[in-house]
C-alpha positions, 0 to 999 in steps of 0.5 A: 577408808572404813573396809568394814561397813554395817549394812542393814537389809530389811525385806518387806513382810508381803510374803517370803519373796522379799526375803528370798531375794535379798539372800544373794545381796546379803551373801554377797556383802558378807563375802566382802567382809561387811557386817550384814545385819537382817532386820524383819519379823520371825518368819523372815529372820527364820529363813535367813538363819536357815540359808545364811548363818552367822549374820546379825538379826534385829526383830523389826517387823514390817506391815503385813496385811491380811487379805480377803476370802471375798473381796479382790486383793487390791480392795483389800489393801485400798481399806488398810491404806490408813494403817499402812501410812501409820506403820510407814511413819512409825518404822521410819521413826525406829529405823533412826535408833537402830541406825544410832544403836548399831552404827548402821553405814547403809539400809537396804530396804525392799519395798519398805517405803519408810526406811530412808534416812539423810544421814546415811546411804540408803537403798530401795529395792522394787521391781515395780516403778509402775504399781499396776492398777486393775483395768477399770482404774488403770488411768490412775496409774500415773498418779501412782507411778508420780507418788511411787517416784516420791518415795524412790527419790528419798533414797540414795539408790533404787535398785530394780532385780531385772535386766534392762532391754527386752529380755526382762521379766517385769515388763510394763512394771519397770520398762515402760516407766521413766526411771529416776536417775538414781535407778539401776538394774541389779539383774535377776535375784535368786537364792539359788545363786547362792547355793546351787547343788549339782544337777542330778538326772532323773529316771523318767518313770520316778519324776514327781510334780511339785507345788511351791505355794506362797503368797497371803492367806487365805488364798494360799490355803484355797489353792493348796485344796484345789491342787490336792484334790486335783493331784491325789487322783494322779499316779505320780507322787506330788511334793507341795512346799508349804513355805513355812520357814519358821516350822523347820524341815517337816514332812508329812503326807497322805497317799501320793501327796507329800508335804514339806513345811520348808526345804533349804535352797540347795534341797529345794532345787533338787527337788524342783530339778527332778520335777516333771511339772512345777506348779506355783504362783506367779509371784515375782521372786518365784519367777526369778528362782524358776528362771535361775534354775532353767525350770519352766512352770505353770503359773497360777496368779493369786486372784485379784492381785494385778502385779501376778496377773500381769507377769503370768500373762506377760511371761506366758506370752513370751513362751516362758511359762504356762498360765491358768487362772485359779477359778479355772483348775479343774480335774481336766488341767494338763500340767505342762512339762518344766522344760524351758529355754531361756535367753543365755546371757540372763545368768551371766549379766545378772552377775555382772549388774549386781556386782555393779550395783554393790560396788557403786553402793560401796564407793557411795559409802566411802565417799559418804564417810570422807565427807562426814570426817571432813564436815 
């Protein structure tokens, strides 16, 4: 049996979240002694280098769409479908040379459609077997589900970073869909499960607000500008995390507003724990990370991004977060306290589910190796 596998991890580049949620997977496999290789664009690679130094890296950029300042996100993406299809075919072909040149045994693709290969074991990671359509077009969702199933079936395994049962965070995105037989829930995936700092108690008089910026431009910049205008008139300090790992850890500020270009996981967790209020997008990875830290937040979905709009509504309906639309942000907005109570089993079950999914992958790798030897 080959004890050390070469495992390629390729996150989607539609935001840092897809890379961040692969950090616990990469850490787990690396700690087991396997050779983990990260293949992505430079921004994602810099995030991995900061959090998990010592891994191997390949520059393998994924499709990275831009968004419109004026049109809804789903319309912007619709116009870019031809480019996406071209990129899927191109990265599928390039993967073949990467597999050969690096003797890859398995590929873990976080939502990159074209990274399946019949000669090795491949894993597809998604929290959206159902891709949510805008309300007027919701009748077309079954078509989207069927097309997504065709992609999922090309992989040996499909991992959903969520919990089975009622205490889940993806709702109808994965829990009201007939899942393929190769699908497994992995529990919540958070980079904070890799580097958890000591929980420090803060003086109520010195607590601050924290804004976690994420997602595509120009909406990221629009939200930043709005929040700075609102929060600069309040007495407490506000720290804004800009999500720019390529810039390193840079601190700047003006008055009570302070900007960090990027913070390592341990320092980011300390900042969030010391917050009176946290404001963030309702991106799926952001939500997993907040829950892993037992931290509530005010969620502001990216306008026109139906997935984030649904998640904000679904999780605020559970009482787990507060939410407000970006268009309704003004000086009168009340910032909720970070206090939140999550079901106690989330953390423990997440660890168990990830262990089971990775063990199943390793068994499949061993069986595939034995089959190749006998063949």
